[in-house]
C-alpha positions in Angstrom: 13.7 -6.3 12.3 16.5 -6.0 9.7 19.3 -8.5 9.3 22.9 -7.4 8.9 22.9 -8.4 5.3 20.3 -5.8 4.4 22.4 -2.9 5.7 25.6 -4.4 4.4 24.4 -3.9 0.9 24.3 -0.1 1.6 27.3 0.3 3.8 29.6 -1.7 1.5 28.3 0.1 -1.6 27.2 -3.0 -3.4 23.7 -1.6 -4.1 24.7 1.6 -5.9 23.8 3.4 -9.1 25.4 1.7 -12.0 25.7 -1.7 -10.3 24.3 -4.7 -12.1 22.1 -7.2 -10.3 23.8 -10.3 -11.4 27.3 -9.1 -11.0 27.6 -6.4 -8.4 24.8 -6.4 -5.8 24.9 -8.3 -2.5 21.9 -10.7 -2.4 19.2 -11.2 -1.4 17.9 -7.9 -2.6 14.6 -6.1 -3.1 14.2 -5.3 -6.7 11.8 -2.9 -8.5 11.6 -2.8 -12.3 11.3 0.7 -13.6 9.1 0.1 -16.6 6.5 -1.8 -14.7 6.6 0.7 -11.8 6.1 3.7 -14.1 3.3 1.9 -15.9 1.5 1.1 -12.7 1.7 4.7 -11.4 0.3 6.1 -14.7 -2.3 3.3 -15.0 -3.9 3.9 -11.5 -3.7 7.7 -11.7 -5.5 7.5 -15.1 -8.1 5.1 -13.8 -9.0 7.2 -10.8 -9.0 10.5 -12.7 -11.2 9.0 -15.4 -13.6 7.9 -12.7 -14.1 11.5 -11.5 -12.2 10.8 -8.2 -8.9 11.7 -6.6 -6.2 9.3 -5.6 -4.5 9.1 -2.2 -2.4 6.0 -2.5 -1.8 4.1 0.7 1.8 4.8 1.6 2.1 2.1 4.2 2.5 -0.4 1.4 6.0 0.7 0.7 6.9 3.6 3.1 9.3 4.6 0.3 9.5 8.4 -0.1 10.9 8.1 -3.6 7.6 6.3 -4.6 5.5 8.9 -2.7 7.1 11.6 -4.8 6.5 9.7 -8.0 2.8 9.2 -7.1 2.3 12.9 -6.1 4.1 14.1 -9.3 1.8 11.9 -11.3 -1.2 13.7 -9.8 -2.1 12.0 -6.5 -4.2 14.3 -4.2 -2.3 13.1 -1.1 -0.8 10.1 0.6 -2.8 7.7 2.8 -1.0 6.5 5.9 -1.8 4.3 8.9 -0.1 5.9 12.0 1.2 9.0 13.5 4.8 7.8 13.1 4.3 7.0 9.4 2.8 10.5 9.0 5.8 12.1 10.6 8.2 10.1 8.3 6.3 11.1 5.2 6.1 14.8 6.3 9.9 14.7 6.8 10.2 13.7 3.1 8.0 16.4 1.8 4.5 15.0 1.9 2.1 17.8 3.0 -1.3 16.2 2.7 -2.0 13.0 4.6 -5.2 11.1 5.0 -4.6 8.8 8.0 -7.1 6.0 7.5 -7.0 5.1 11.1 -7.9 6.5 14.5 -5.4 8.8 16.3 -5.3 7.3 19.8 -2.9 8.1 22.7 -1.5 11.4 23.8 2.0 10.8 22.4 0.6 10.1 19.0 -1.6 13.2 19.2 1.4 15.2 20.1 3.3 14.1 17.0 0.4 15.3 14.8 0.0 18.5 16.7 3.6 19.3 16.2 3.2 18.8 12.4 0.1 21.0 12.4 2.2 23.9 13.5 3.1 24.1 9.8 0.1 25.8 8.2 0.9 24.1 4.9 0.3 20.6 6.3 -3.1 19.2 5.5 -4.1 16.3 7.8 -7.2 14.1 8.3 -7.7 11.2 10.7 -10.6 8.8 11.5 -12.9 8.6 14.5 -15.5 5.9 15.3 -16.2 6.3 19.1 -17.3 9.1 21.5 -14.3 8.3 23.8 -11.8 9.1 21.0 -13.8 12.2 20.0 -13.6 13.5 23.6 -9.9 12.8 23.9 -9.0 14.4 20.6 -11.2 17.4 21.3 -9.6 18.0 24.7 -6.1 17.6 23.6 -6.2 19.7 20.5 -8.1 22.4 22.3 -5.3 22.5 24.8 -2.8 23.0 22.0 -4.9 25.8 20.4 -5.4 23.7 17.2 -8.3 22.4 15.2 -8.1 18.8 13.9 -9.8 17.5 10.8 -11.6 14.3 11.5 -13.6 11.9 9.4 -16.2 9.4 10.6 -15.2 5.8 9.9 -18.1 3.6 8.9 -17.4 -0.2 9.1 -19.0 -3.6 8.8 -19.9 -6.1 11.4 -16.9 -8.4 12.0 -14.6 -6.1 10.2 -12.0 -3.7 11.5 -12.7 -0.3 13.0 -15.7 1.9 12.2 -19.2 2.7 13.4 -21.3 -0.4 12.8 -24.7 1.3 12.1 -25.9 4.4 10.4 -27.4 5.5 13.7 -24.0 5.4 15.3 -22.6 7.5 12.6 -25.2 10.2 13.0 -24.8 10.2 16.8 -21.0 10.5 16.5 -21.4 13.5 14.2 -23.3 15.2 17.1 -20.5 14.4 19.5 -17.9 15.9 17.1 -20.0 19.0 16.8 -19.8 19.5 20.6 -16.0 19.7 20.3 -14.8 23.1 19.0 -11.3 21.8 18.3 -12.6 19.2 15.9 -13.8 19.7 12.3 -15.9 17.0 10.6 -14.6 16.9 7.1 -15.9 13.7 5.6 -16.8 10.0 5.9 -14.6 7.0 5.3 -15.0 3.2 4.9 -12.9 0.2 4.0 -14.5 -2.5 1.9 -11.5 -4.9 1.9 -12.8 -6.8 4.9 -16.0 -7.9 3.0 -15.6 -11.4 1.7 -17.8 -14.4 0.7 -19.8 -15.6 -2.3 -21.7 -12.3 -2.6 -18.8 -10.0 -2.0 -19.4 -7.9 -5.1 -23.0 -7.1 -4.2 -22.1 -6.6 -0.6 -19.4 -4.1 -1.5 -21.7 -2.1 -3.7 -24.3 -2.0 -1.0 -21.6 -0.8 1.5 -20.6 2.0 -0.9 -24.2 3.0 -1.4 -24.7 3.2 2.3 -21.5 5.3 2.7 -22.8 7.8 0.1 -26.3 7.8 1.7 -24.8 8.7 5.1 -22.6 11.4 3.6 -25.7 13.0 2.0 -27.6 12.8 5.4 -24.7 14.4 7.2 -24.4 17.1 4.6 -28.1 17.9 4.5 -28.0 18.2 8.3 -25.2 20.7 8.2 -22.8 18.3 10.1 -19.8 19.0 7.9 -17.4 21.8 8.5 -16.4 22.2 4.9 -18.5 22.9 1.8 -17.3 19.9 -0.2 -16.7 17.0 2.3 -14.5 14.0 1.5 -16.0 10.6 0.9 -13.3 7.9 0.7 -12.9 4.1 0.5 -11.1 1.5 -1.6 -8.2 -0.8 -1.0 -6.2 -2.6 -3.7 -8.7 -5.3 -4.7 -12.1 -3.7 -5.2 -11.2 -0.1 -6.2 -13.2 -0.4 -9.4 -16.5 -1.2 -7.6 -16.0 1.7 -5.2 -15.2 4.1 -8.1 -18.3 2.9 -10.0 -20.6 3.4 -6.9 -19.2 6.8 -6.1 -19.5 7.9 -9.8 -23.0 6.4 -10.3 -24.3 8.3 -7.3 -22.6 11.5 -8.3 -20.6 11.6 -5.2 -18.1 13.7 -7.0 -20.7 16.4 -7.5 -21.4 17.0 -3.8 -18.3 15.4 -2.4 -14.6 15.0 -3.0 -14.3 11.3 -3.8 -11.0 9.9 -2.8 -9.8 6.3 -3.5 -6.9 4.8 -1.6 -5.3 1.7 -3.2 -1.7 1.2 -2.3 -0.4 -2.1 -3.5 -0.9 -1.2 -7.2 2.5 0.7 -7.2 4.4 -2.6 -7.0 1.6 -5.0 -7.7 2.5 -8.7 -7.1 2.4 -12.3 -8.4 -0.2 -13.5 -5.9 -3.3 -12.1 -4.3 -3.3 -8.8 -6.1 -2.5 -10.4 -9.5 -5.7 -12.5 -8.9 -7.7 -9.4 -7.8 -6.5 -7.5 -10.9 -7.8 -10.4 -13.2 -11.2 -10.0 -11.6 -11.1 -6.2 -12.2 -10.3 -6.8 -15.8 -13.2 -9.3 -16.1 -15.6 -6.8 -14.6 -14.3 -3.9 -16.7 -14.1 -4.9 -20.4 -13.0 -1.3 -21.3 -9.7 -1.8 -19.5 -7.4 -3.4 -22.1 -4.4 -3.7 -19.9 -3.9 -4.0 -16.2 -1.1 -3.6 -13.7 2.2 -5.3 -14.0 4.3 -6.9 -11.2 7.2 -4.6 -10.5 8.5 -6.1 -7.3 10.8 -9.1 -7.0 13.3 -10.5 -4.4 16.5 -11.9 -5.8 18.6 -14.5 -4.0 21.3 -17.2 -4.6 20.9 -20.9 -4.7 22.7 -21.7 -1.5 22.7 -25.5 -1.4 21.7 -28.5 -3.5 21.7 -31.2 -0.8 19.4 -33.8 -2.6 18.3 -34.5 -6.1 15.4 -32.2 -7.1 15.7 -30.1 -4.0 17.4 -26.7 -3.6 17.9 -24.4 -0.6 17.7 -20.7 -1.4 19.3 -17.9 0.6 16.0 -16.3 1.1 13.6 -16.5 4.1 11.0 -14.9 6.3 13.3 -12.0 7.0 13.4 -11.2 3.3 10.0 -11.8 1.7 6.3 -11.9 2.6 4.8 -15.3 3.4 1.4 -14.4 4.9 -0.5 -14.6 1.6 1.4 -17.3 -0.3 5.0 -18.3 -0.6 7.5 -16.7 -3.0 7.1 -17.7 -6.6 10.3 -18.7 -8.6 10.4 -16.7 -11.9 13.8 -16.8 -13.6 17.3 -18.2 -13.1 20.4 -16.1 -14.0 24.1 -17.1 -14.0 25.9 -15.0 -11.4 28.3 -12.5 -12.9 27.3 -13.1 -16.5 26.4 -9.8 -18.3 24.3 -9.2 -20.3 22.0 -11.3 -18.1 19.8 -13.9 -19.8 17.0 -15.3 -17.6 15.8 -18.8 -17.9 12.2 -19.6 -16.9 12.1 -21.6 -13.7 8.4 -21.1 -12.9 7.9 -24.9 -12.8 9.9 -25.0 -9.6 8.1 -24.4 -6.4 8.9 -23.0 -3.0 7.4 -25.4 -0.4 8.5 -23.8 2.9 10.4 -20.8 4.3 12.5 -20.5 7.4 14.1 -17.3 8.8 16.9 -17.2 6.3 16.2 -20.2 4.0 13.6 -21.2 1.4 13.0 -24.9 0.4 12.4 -25.3 -3.4 11.6 -28.3 -5.4 13.5 -28.3 -8.7 11.4 -29.1 -11.7 12.6 -31.8 -14.2 14.8 -30.3 -16.9 15.9 -27.4 -14.7 19.6 -27.5 -14.1 20.9 -25.5 -11.2 24.3 -24.9 -9.6 25.2 -23.4 -6.2 25.6 -19.6 -6.8 23.0 -19.3 -9.4 20.6 -16.3 -8.9 16.8 -16.7 -8.9 14.3 -13.9 -9.1 11.1 -14.5 -7.0 7.7 -12.9 -7.2 5.8 -12.2 -4.0 2.3 -12.0 -2.7 1.2 -9.0 -0.6 3.9 -6.4 -1.3 3.3 -4.6 2.1 5.0 -7.3 4.1 7.9 -7.6 1.7 8.7 -3.9 1.6 8.8 -3.6 5.4 11.7 -6.1 5.6 14.1 -3.9 3.7 15.8 -0.5 4.3 16.7 -0.2 0.6 15.4 -1.3 -2.7 17.1 -1.4 -6.1 15.3 0.3 -9.0 16.6 -1.4 -12.2 16.3 -0.9 -15.9 15.7 -3.5 -18.6 19.4 -4.5 -18.5 19.1 -5.0 -14.7 21.4 -2.1 -14.0 20.6 -0.2 -10.8 19.5 3.3 -11.7 18.4 4.3 -8.2 18.5 3.0 -4.7 15.2 3.7 -2.8 15.3 3.9 1.0 12.3 2.9 3.1 11.3 4.6 6.3 9.4 2.1 8.4 
């Protein structure tokens, strides 16, 4: 999954504390800007806390323990993850409360979690949405002498996982109750699969249904804890989920947990657009998130007028939700670095190790110049790197951050 150049930056010591991006670091490189990163962590924690909820940021976005620690230190309730192996990696780096917003399926994966639950300080929750999974989990964890915290996932037709009807949710709660090794601790949903012209009203209706189900389950005595968890929210519609939970006083009877993840790095694409919509809906929010993530690369070739080939490709940057966005040009080796706006240029295609870029009129480039690129959908940029460079305003590397995908 990783090209040799990514590890070379670590092994040769080019990406090290004190290095400068334009002078010392082997490129391409994953870059995180400290000021924007710290702003985003504070901003989302304040937003969620002020909404009467708890924050469990989705760690699969970055799988970067240094970011997990910053989020927890800022007040996050726990870390959301997507798999047993991600959970094990986070636990190895000191994360002791995990909400796995996914089903725990397969005996080897169950064994990974059971081994972690041998530590009484480890607090773990996973999702269930089918009687087969309930039976398998109940049998396995009974054989290990452990009790597993589970939450019912409630989904939407045509979406991802989750019970499709309220009746299925109530029936699944009875199946869980028949398994002594399982404890029903809450209900979960994911609204990010809801799209269309009426997405806002549909998401509010989904959140209302989620709370209504939680109330029914609590009134029937289905939950194994006094204050069950109710959780939803990706990185685009978190404001609507927070409003719905707060309006229905979910925090009074339930522990409301929101799970955005991409906010920590934000982006120059789909989440930038989503954030603009959040600010339009919430006039009380005077400032939003800031893009903190970039990928830096050299101009590799200028084979034709108005056309540049950049040493950056599919192995370096996400391309599923939009191509990388040129931001600024720097002269290699020139410190202090002065960036020139090249946002009028445009990436038109990416190959494994190359990006094709049209050069806007008036932009003068030479081979060896450095260009910073914004990205869309940070999850699929982070997972291409084993290390990222945290930089200050002078573009000095102040910390190298390892990922653990």
